[in-house]
NUKEMI-467694 format. One record per residue (C-alpha): residue in three letters; x, z, y; residue number from 1. Coordinates in pm, 1 decimal, m for minus. Example, Ala and Ser with C-alpha at 12.3 -4.5 7.8 and 13.67 -1.06 7.14 Angstrom:
% NUKEMI-467694
<node><type>ALA</type><u>1230.0</u><w>780.0</w><v>m450.0</v><seq>1</seq></node>
<node><type>SER</type><u>1367.0</u><w>714.0</w><v>m106.0</v><seq>2</seq></node>
***
This chain:
% NUKEMI-467694
<node><type>MET</type><u>m174.4</u><w>m1774.5</w><v>m532.9</v><seq>1</seq></node>
<node><type>ASP</type><u>16.8</u><w>m2015.7</w><v>m755.2</v><seq>2</seq></node>
<node><type>ASP</type><u>360.4</u><w>m1855.2</w><v>m725.1</v><seq>3</seq></node>
<node><type>LYS</type><u>470.4</u><w>m1538.4</w><v>m894.8</v><seq>4</seq></node>
<node><type>TRP</type><u>443.5</u><w>m1206.8</w><v>m719.1</v><seq>5</seq></node>
<node><type>THR</type><u>772.5</u><w>m1055.7</w><v>m601.3</v><seq>6</seq></node>
<node><type>ALA</type><u>860.2</u><w>m711.2</w><v>m468.4</v><seq>7</seq></node>
<node><type>LYS</type><u>887.5</u><w>m864.8</w><v>m120.4</v><seq>8</seq></node>
<node><type>LEU</type><u>537.8</u><w>m1017.8</w><v>m139.8</v><seq>9</seq></node>
<node><type>VAL</type><u>393.9</u><w>m690.0</w><v>m267.2</v><seq>10</seq></node>
<node><type>ALA</type><u>560.6</u><w>m500.2</w><v>20.9</v><seq>11</seq></node>
<node><type>GLN</type><u>415.5</u><w>m748.9</w><v>270.0</v><seq>12</seq></node>
<node><type>ARG</type><u>71.1</u><w>m706.4</w><v>119.9</v><seq>13</seq></node>
<node><type>PHE</type><u>93.5</u><w>m325.9</w><v>148.4</v><seq>14</seq></node>
<node><type>GLU</type><u>204.6</u><w>m367.3</w><v>512.6</v><seq>15</seq></node>
<node><type>GLU</type><u>m92.8</u><w>m593.2</w><v>579.8</v><seq>16</seq></node>
<node><type>ALA</type><u>m323.4</u><w>m334.9</w><v>419.6</v><seq>17</seq></node>
<node><type>ALA</type><u>m181.2</u><w>m61.4</w><v>643.1</v><seq>18</seq></node>
<node><type>ALA</type><u>m227.5</u><w>m278.5</w><v>952.6</v><seq>19</seq></node>
<node><type>THR</type><u>m582.9</u><w>m365.5</w><v>845.6</v><seq>20</seq></node>
<node><type>LEU</type><u>m663.2</u><w>0.8</w><v>790.5</v><seq>21</seq></node>
<node><type>ASP</type><u>m537.5</u><w>83.6</w><v>1139.7</v><seq>22</seq></node>
<node><type>ARG</type><u>m779.7</u><w>m170.4</w><v>1285.2</v><seq>23</seq></node>
<node><type>LEU</type><u>m1091.4</u><w>m43.7</w><v>1106.8</v><seq>24</seq></node>
<node><type>PRO</type><u>m1345.8</u><w>141.4</w><v>1319.5</v><seq>25</seq></node>
<node><type>ASN</type><u>m1407.2</u><w>497.8</w><v>1196.0</v><seq>26</seq></node>
<node><type>SER</type><u>m1764.7</u><w>418.9</w><v>1089.6</v><seq>27</seq></node>
<node><type>GLN</type><u>m1651.9</u><w>135.4</w><v>859.7</v><seq>28</seq></node>
<node><type>LEU</type><u>m1357.9</u><w>339.0</w><v>737.5</v><seq>29</seq></node>
<node><type>GLN</type><u>m1582.0</u><w>617.6</w><v>609.1</v><seq>30</seq></node>
<node><type>GLN</type><u>m1786.1</u><w>368.4</w><v>405.1</v><seq>31</seq></node>
<node><type>LEU</type><u>m1476.1</u><w>221.8</w><v>239.4</v><seq>32</seq></node>
<node><type>ARG</type><u>m1300.4</u><w>552.9</w><v>163.1</v><seq>33</seq></node>
<node><type>ALA</type><u>m1522.2</u><w>637.4</w><v>m133.3</v><seq>34</seq></node>
<node><type>SER</type><u>m1365.1</u><w>361.5</w><v>m342.0</v><seq>35</seq></node>
<node><type>TRP</type><u>m1002.8</u><w>450.2</w><v>m260.9</v><seq>36</seq></node>
<node><type>PRO</type><u>m764.8</u><w>613.5</w><v>m509.1</v><seq>37</seq></node>
<node><type>GLU</type><u>m730.8</u><w>988.5</w><v>m457.4</v><seq>38</seq></node>
<node><type>VAL</type><u>m368.6</u><w>965.3</w><v>m343.0</v><seq>39</seq></node>
<node><type>LEU</type><u>m465.9</u><w>726.3</w><v>m64.1</v><seq>40</seq></node>
<node><type>GLN</type><u>m746.0</u><w>955.5</w><v>51.7</v><seq>41</seq></node>
<node><type>GLU</type><u>m496.2</u><w>1243.0</w><v>57.4</v><seq>42</seq></node>
<node><type>ILE</type><u>m248.3</u><w>1041.2</w><v>263.5</v><seq>43</seq></node>
<node><type>PHE</type><u>m518.3</u><w>927.9</w><v>503.8</v><seq>44</seq></node>
<node><type>ASP</type><u>m648.3</u><w>1282.2</w><v>555.7</v><seq>45</seq></node>
<node><type>SER</type><u>m302.7</u><w>1394.6</w><v>667.3</v><seq>46</seq></node>
<node><type>GLU</type><u>m263.5</u><w>1119.9</w><v>929.8</v><seq>47</seq></node>
<node><type>GLU</type><u>m374.4</u><w>1104.3</w><v>1289.4</v><seq>48</seq></node>
<node><type>ARG</type><u>m591.2</u><w>803.6</w><v>1372.2</v><seq>49</seq></node>
<node><type>THR</type><u>m543.5</u><w>592.6</w><v>1680.8</v><seq>50</seq></node>
<node><type>ILE</type><u>m802.6</u><w>375.3</w><v>1848.6</v><seq>51</seq></node>
<node><type>PRO</type><u>m826.1</u><w>41.4</w><v>1663.4</v><seq>52</seq></node>
<node><type>ARG</type><u>m708.0</u><w>m276.3</w><v>1836.5</v><seq>53</seq></node>
<node><type>GLY</type><u>m1012.3</u><w>m469.6</w><v>1725.1</v><seq>54</seq></node>
<node><type>PRO</type><u>m1181.2</u><w>m514.2</w><v>1391.8</v><seq>55</seq></node>
<node><type>PRO</type><u>m998.6</u><w>m697.7</w><v>1113.7</v><seq>56</seq></node>
<node><type>THR</type><u>m1145.5</u><w>m1004.2</w><v>945.2</v><seq>57</seq></node>
<node><type>GLY</type><u>m1356.3</u><w>m972.4</w><v>631.9</v><seq>58</seq></node>
<node><type>GLU</type><u>m1081.3</u><w>m1149.0</w><v>435.9</v><seq>59</seq></node>
<node><type>ALA</type><u>m824.4</u><w>m893.7</w><v>552.9</v><seq>60</seq></node>
<node><type>ILE</type><u>m1053.6</u><w>m609.9</w><v>444.9</v><seq>61</seq></node>
<node><type>ASP</type><u>m1101.3</u><w>m772.9</w><v>102.5</v><seq>62</seq></node>
<node><type>ARG</type><u>m721.9</u><w>m804.0</w><v>60.5</v><seq>63</seq></node>
<node><type>MET</type><u>m681.5</u><w>m441.1</w><v>171.0</v><seq>64</seq></node>
<node><type>ASP</type><u>m937.3</u><w>m325.1</w><v>m86.1</v><seq>65</seq></node>
<node><type>GLU</type><u>m760.7</u><w>m523.0</w><v>m358.4</v><seq>66</seq></node>
<node><type>THR</type><u>m423.4</u><w>m384.8</w><v>m252.3</v><seq>67</seq></node>
<node><type>PHE</type><u>m554.0</u><w>m28.7</w><v>m270.8</v><seq>68</seq></node>
<node><type>THR</type><u>m636.5</u><w>m80.3</w><v>m640.2</v><seq>69</seq></node>
<node><type>TRP</type><u>m265.5</u><w>m129.7</w><v>m703.7</v><seq>70</seq></node>
<node><type>PHE</type><u>m202.7</u><w>238.5</w><v>m635.4</v><seq>71</seq></node>
<node><type>ARG</type><u>m342.7</u><w>319.8</w><v>m980.1</v><seq>72</seq></node>
<node><type>TRP</type><u>m26.3</u><w>170.1</w><v>m1130.8</v><seq>73</seq></node>
<node><type>LEU</type><u>200.6</u><w>406.6</w><v>m938.1</v><seq>74</seq></node>
<node><type>GLU</type><u>287.3</u><w>770.8</w><v>m970.3</v><seq>75</seq></node>
<node><type>ARG</type><u>186.0</u><w>990.4</w><v>m676.8</v><seq>76</seq></node>
<node><type>LYS</type><u>541.3</u><w>1008.4</w><v>m537.3</v><seq>77</seq></node>
<node><type>GLN</type><u>578.0</u><w>630.2</w><v>m562.6</v><seq>78</seq></node>
<node><type>ALA</type><u>241.7</u><w>571.8</w><v>m394.0</v><seq>79</seq></node>
<node><type>LYS</type><u>331.8</u><w>797.8</w><v>m101.7</v><seq>80</seq></node>
<node><type>LEU</type><u>668.5</u><w>626.3</w><v>m63.4</v><seq>81</seq></node>
<node><type>VAL</type><u>516.6</u><w>276.4</w><v>m75.8</v><seq>82</seq></node>
<node><type>TRP</type><u>249.1</u><w>371.7</w><v>177.0</v><seq>83</seq></node>
<node><type>SER</type><u>502.5</u><w>537.1</w><v>408.0</v><seq>84</seq></node>
<node><type>LYS</type><u>706.2</u><w>217.1</w><v>413.0</v><seq>85</seq></node>
<node><type>ALA</type><u>393.0</u><w>4.8</w><v>456.3</v><seq>86</seq></node>
<node><type>GLU</type><u>316.2</u><w>208.1</w><v>767.2</v><seq>87</seq></node>
<node><type>ARG</type><u>672.6</u><w>141.7</w><v>883.4</v><seq>88</seq></node>
<node><type>MET</type><u>781.6</u><w>504.1</w><v>868.6</v><seq>89</seq></node>
<node><type>PRO</type><u>1157.0</u><w>521.0</w><v>933.3</v><seq>90</seq></node>
<node><type>TRP</type><u>1376.2</u><w>578.0</w><v>629.5</v><seq>91</seq></node>
<node><type>LYS</type><u>1521.3</u><w>886.5</w><v>799.4</v><seq>92</seq></node>
<node><type>LEU</type><u>1182.9</u><w>1064.2</w><v>788.2</v><seq>93</seq></node>
<node><type>ILE</type><u>1114.5</u><w>948.3</w><v>433.1</v><seq>94</seq></node>
<node><type>LEU</type><u>1454.8</u><w>1073.1</w><v>315.7</v><seq>95</seq></node>
<node><type>ARG</type><u>1395.0</u><w>1411.6</w><v>476.4</v><seq>96</seq></node>
<node><type>HIS</type><u>1057.9</u><w>1439.0</w><v>304.3</v><seq>97</seq></node>
<node><type>LEU</type><u>1187.1</u><w>1328.6</w><v>m37.9</v><seq>98</seq></node>
<node><type>GLY</type><u>1515.9</u><w>1517.3</w><v>m18.0</v><seq>99</seq></node>
<node><type>VAL</type><u>1718.2</u><w>1226.6</w><v>m155.9</v><seq>100</seq></node>
<node><type>CYS</type><u>1973.1</u><w>979.5</w><v>m23.2</v><seq>101</seq></node>
<node><type>ARG</type><u>1869.5</u><w>640.3</w><v>110.4</v><seq>102</seq></node>
<node><type>ALA</type><u>1997.2</u><w>452.9</w><v>m196.0</v><seq>103</seq></node>
<node><type>THR</type><u>1782.9</u><w>663.8</w><v>m428.0</v><seq>104</seq></node>
<node><type>ALA</type><u>1471.9</u><w>631.2</w><v>m209.2</v><seq>105</seq></node>
<node><type>TRP</type><u>1524.4</u><w>255.1</w><v>m181.5</v><seq>106</seq></node>
<node><type>GLN</type><u>1559.4</u><w>228.9</w><v>m561.4</v><seq>107</seq></node>
<node><type>TRP</type><u>1235.5</u><w>424.6</w><v>m610.1</v><seq>108</seq></node>
<node><type>TRP</type><u>1060.9</u><w>202.4</w><v>m355.3</v><seq>109</seq></node>
<node><type>MET</type><u>1186.1</u><w>m119.4</w><v>m513.9</v><seq>110</seq></node>
<node><type>SER</type><u>1096.5</u><w>8.8</w><v>m860.4</v><seq>111</seq></node>
<node><type>ALA</type><u>739.8</u><w>75.3</w><v>m745.2</v><seq>112</seq></node>
<node><type>LEU</type><u>708.6</u><w>m267.4</w><v>m580.9</v><seq>113</seq></node>
<node><type>THR</type><u>853.9</u><w>m436.9</w><v>m887.9</v><seq>114</seq></node>
<node><type>GLU</type><u>610.1</u><w>m249.4</w><v>m1112.8</v><seq>115</seq></node>
<node><type>VAL</type><u>315.9</u><w>m373.9</w><v>m906.7</v><seq>116</seq></node>
<node><type>ALA</type><u>452.5</u><w>m730.1</w><v>m898.9</v><seq>117</seq></node>
<node><type>SER</type><u>502.6</u><w>m723.3</w><v>m1275.4</v><seq>118</seq></node>
<node><type>ARG</type><u>146.4</u><w>m607.9</w><v>m1337.0</v><seq>119</seq></node>
<node><type>LEU</type><u>5.8</u><w>m869.1</w><v>m1099.4</v><seq>120</seq></node>
<node><type>ASN</type><u>207.3</u><w>m1143.9</w><v>m1269.1</v><seq>121</seq></node>
<node><type>GLU</type><u>91.5</u><w>m1022.8</w><v>m1609.5</v><seq>122</seq></node>
<node><type>ARG</type><u>m267.7</u><w>m1027.7</w><v>m1492.1</v><seq>123</seq></node>
<node><type>MET</type><u>m225.0</u><w>m1382.5</w><v>m1356.8</v><seq>124</seq></node>
<node><type>ALA</type><u>m69.1</u><w>m1498.8</w><v>m1683.8</v><seq>125</seq></node>
<node><type>ASN</type><u>m359.6</u><w>m1351.5</w><v>m1884.2</v><seq>126</seq></node>
<node><type>ARG</type><u>m610.6</u><w>m1538.2</w><v>m1668.2</v><seq>127</seq></node>
<node><type>THR</type><u>m446.4</u><w>m1872.9</w><v>m1733.3</v><seq>128</seq></node>
<node><type>VAL</type><u>m433.2</u><w>m1831.8</w><v>m2108.7</v><seq>129</seq></node>
***
């Protein structure tokens, strides 16, 4: 990726990771879970799984694994919010869970995405030096 990371690109990448996760067969999912951050394991344990639509590509799984490492840069509340949005949970449900207004939740979400984008851009800049 030659361009800088933005909050929008980070959000898209989290959405892709959520979609990839939904397509993983349970047997493959169990193998990958060991490397996930604790907050992601906690979120996954609380969800109901549906039957996958077909296995994702190896490249999609690699991007998902990379995306999951980004959770280490977020606080638990931020990680849950980012993942909820990546799974396309309606704002109404998120607001009820967080107990805040939409503007506040959106600011928290954007702050988390911006934090990840900033760290990714910093990492890219350090590689080119």
